[in-house]
C-alpha positions in Angstrom: -43.6 96.8 50.2 -42.9 94.5 46.8 -39.5 93.1 45.8 -39.5 96.0 43.1 -40.9 99.5 43.0 -44.3 99.8 41.5 -42.7 101.6 38.4 -40.6 98.6 37.5 -44.2 96.4 38.0 -45.5 98.1 35.9 -42.4 98.4 33.1 -42.6 94.6 34.0 -46.6 93.6 33.3 -47.9 96.9 31.4 -50.4 99.1 31.8 -53.1 96.3 32.2 -51.6 95.0 35.2 -51.1 98.1 37.1 -54.6 99.4 36.0 -55.7 96.6 37.6 -53.8 96.9 40.4 -55.2 100.9 40.6 -59.1 99.5 40.2 -58.6 96.9 43.2 -56.7 99.7 45.5 -59.8 102.0 44.5 -62.6 99.1 44.9 -61.1 97.4 48.1 -61.1 100.4 50.6 -58.9 102.2 53.2 -58.5 98.6 55.0 -56.5 97.3 52.0 -55.3 100.6 51.0 -53.0 100.5 53.9 -50.7 98.3 52.8 -49.9 101.3 50.2 -47.9 104.3 51.1 -48.6 107.6 49.5 -45.4 106.9 47.1 -46.8 103.1 45.9 -50.1 105.2 45.4 -48.6 108.5 43.8 -46.5 106.0 41.1 -49.4 104.1 39.8 -51.7 107.0 39.3 -48.5 108.6 37.4 -47.8 105.2 35.3 -51.8 104.7 34.0 -51.8 109.3 34.0 -48.7 108.9 31.8 -49.5 105.9 29.3 -53.0 107.5 28.6 -51.4 111.0 27.9 -49.1 108.8 25.3 -51.8 106.4 23.7 -55.3 108.4 24.1 -56.9 106.0 21.7 -57.1 103.8 24.6 -59.9 106.0 26.0 -61.7 106.3 22.6 -61.4 102.3 22.6 -62.8 101.6 25.8 -65.8 104.3 25.4 -66.8 102.5 22.1 -66.4 98.8 23.8 -68.7 100.6 26.6 -71.3 101.5 24.0 -71.4 98.7 22.3 -72.0 96.7 25.7 -74.9 99.4 26.6 -76.2 99.2 23.5 -76.5 95.3 23.1 -78.3 95.3 26.8 -80.5 98.0 25.9 -81.4 96.0 22.8 -82.2 93.0 24.9 -84.1 94.6 27.4 -86.3 95.9 24.2 -86.6 92.0 22.9 -87.2 91.2 26.2 -90.1 93.7 26.5 -91.6 93.0 22.6 -92.2 89.2 23.7 -93.4 89.8 27.4 -95.5 93.2 27.0 -97.3 91.8 22.9 -100.8 91.8 24.4 -99.9 95.5 25.7 -98.5 96.6 22.4 -100.3 95.2 20.2 -103.8 93.8 21.3 -104.7 96.2 24.2 -108.5 97.0 24.0 -107.8 100.6 25.6 -105.7 101.6 22.2 -107.5 102.7 19.2 -106.9 101.5 16.1 -107.5 101.4 12.2 -108.3 99.0 9.3 -108.7 95.3 9.9 -110.0 94.7 13.6 -108.9 91.2 13.3 -106.2 91.7 10.9 -103.4 89.1 10.3 -100.5 91.5 10.6 -100.4 94.6 13.4 -98.9 97.9 13.1 -98.1 100.5 16.2 -97.5 103.9 16.1 -96.1 105.2 19.2 -96.5 108.9 18.6 -97.5 112.7 20.1 -99.3 115.6 18.1 -96.6 118.2 18.4 -94.3 115.6 16.4 -92.8 117.0 13.0 -91.5 113.7 12.0 -95.0 112.4 12.9 -96.9 114.6 10.9 -94.8 113.2 8.4 -95.7 110.0 8.9 -99.3 110.8 8.8 -100.1 110.5 5.2 -97.5 107.3 4.9 -99.4 105.2 7.6 -103.1 106.0 6.2 -102.1 105.2 2.9 -100.3 101.6 4.2 -103.9 101.2 5.9 -106.0 102.4 2.8 -104.0 99.7 0.6 -104.0 96.7 2.7 -107.4 95.3 4.1 -106.2 92.7 6.2 -104.0 95.4 8.5 -104.6 96.6 11.8 -103.1 99.8 12.9 -103.2 100.7 16.4 -102.5 104.3 18.2 -100.5 104.8 20.8 -100.6 108.0 22.5 -97.1 108.9 24.1 -97.7 112.6 24.9 -93.5 113.7 25.8 -93.5 117.3 24.5 -94.7 119.0 27.1 -99.0 119.8 28.0 -100.1 120.8 25.3 -99.5 117.2 23.6 -100.8 116.2 26.7 -104.3 118.1 26.2 -104.2 116.8 23.0 -103.8 113.3 23.6 -106.6 113.4 26.1 -109.1 115.1 23.8 -108.4 112.5 21.2 -108.8 109.6 23.6 -111.8 111.1 25.6 -113.1 111.4 22.1 -114.1 107.6 22.3 -115.9 107.9 25.0 -118.7 109.5 23.3 -118.4 108.3 19.8 -115.4 105.7 18.9 -116.0 106.6 15.4 -114.8 109.8 15.5 -111.7 109.4 17.4 -109.5 108.4 13.9 -110.8 111.9 11.8 -109.9 113.6 15.2 -106.2 112.1 14.7 -105.8 112.8 11.5 -107.4 116.5 12.0 -104.9 117.0 15.5 -101.7 115.8 13.9 -102.4 117.8 10.2 -102.5 120.6 12.0 -100.2 123.6 11.0 -98.9 125.2 13.5 -98.5 124.9 17.9 -100.9 123.5 19.5 -102.8 124.9 22.2 -106.1 124.5 23.9 -107.9 127.0 22.2 -107.0 125.4 18.7 -107.0 121.2 20.2 -111.1 122.7 20.9 -111.7 124.3 18.2 -110.8 121.5 16.2 -112.4 119.0 18.4 -115.4 121.0 17.7 -115.6 120.3 13.9 -116.8 116.8 15.1 -120.4 117.4 16.8 -118.9 116.5 20.3 -120.3 117.7 23.4 -117.5 120.3 24.3 -118.6 119.9 28.0 -118.5 117.1 28.3 -115.4 115.8 26.3 -113.8 118.5 29.0 -114.8 116.0 31.6 -114.1 113.0 30.1 -110.6 114.2 29.4 -110.1 112.7 33.2 -111.9 109.8 32.8 -109.4 107.2 34.1 -109.7 105.0 31.1 -108.1 108.1 29.4 -106.1 109.3 32.0 -104.7 105.2 32.8 -103.9 104.8 28.4 -101.7 107.4 28.1 -100.0 106.2 31.6 -99.8 103.3 30.4 -98.3 104.5 26.7 -95.5 106.1 28.8 -94.5 103.1 31.1 -94.8 101.3 27.9 -92.3 103.5 26.3 -89.7 103.2 29.0 -89.8 99.2 28.7 -89.3 99.5 24.7 -86.3 102.0 25.4 -88.3 104.6 23.1 -87.3 108.1 23.4 -88.7 109.9 20.7 -91.5 109.8 18.5 -92.4 108.2 15.9 -91.7 104.7 16.5 -93.5 101.4 15.0 -93.8 98.2 16.6 -94.5 94.9 14.3 -93.8 91.7 15.3 -90.6 91.2 17.4 -89.6 94.5 16.3 -89.2 98.1 17.5 -88.4 100.5 14.7 -87.8 104.2 15.3 -88.1 107.6 13.6 -89.8 108.6 10.3 -88.8 105.8 7.7 -91.3 106.2 5.3 -94.4 104.1 3.6 -92.0 101.8 1.7 -90.0 100.5 4.9 -93.5 100.1 6.4 -94.2 98.2 3.5 -91.2 96.1 3.8 -92.3 95.4 7.6 -95.2 94.4 6.8 -94.4 92.1 4.0 -92.1 90.7 6.3 -94.1 89.9 9.4 -97.0 88.6 6.8 -94.6 85.9 5.2 -92.3 85.1 7.9 
């Protein structure tokens, strides 16, 4: 086929050229593959096989390069989503909030009522809001931990259709409940806030409630959010229970920047 054998070609040009030849062979399909006989193919495969056994670090290096490229692509997609969907993230009238309505800085929290790390951040988020009169904290219900999470989010959002002022204390009560949530527990907590529970059950399926949850799930997917809590501020997305000091720094940076 060649002026030299495949093995001689591999020895002269190294693994990279041989691997490229093998990749080209695989990619070009049966028609091109007809120029290689079975012995050629076997030799190419054996050269690559032997090299990888002798130099397994090549595989690790390749995986690391692939991971770095995937991470960079994810960061770029996340940055694009933060810029393109800023109104939906920070200024959606469908999302409840606490603090200053016209705050100069907006901090958004994506959370799940059954998330232990979200519960850990509860006091920090409220303390930050209490100490900063110019901060607006937006709540993005993101029920990703099962049916009880979805039910809790529906109840919390449905409460706003009766009394918007109930949402924040109800959110606090649901998030601070110690133990697993279920329908009985959720409605027992909601019953502490002078709500019409029959209406609450009906309002859970209201398009405003269902639409907000669905919108948040789509938004989280666009932002690459894979867990809760996650915080958005300015052009940054910060995952995890980072603590009040980190949140303060982020707010200060946004305000001064």
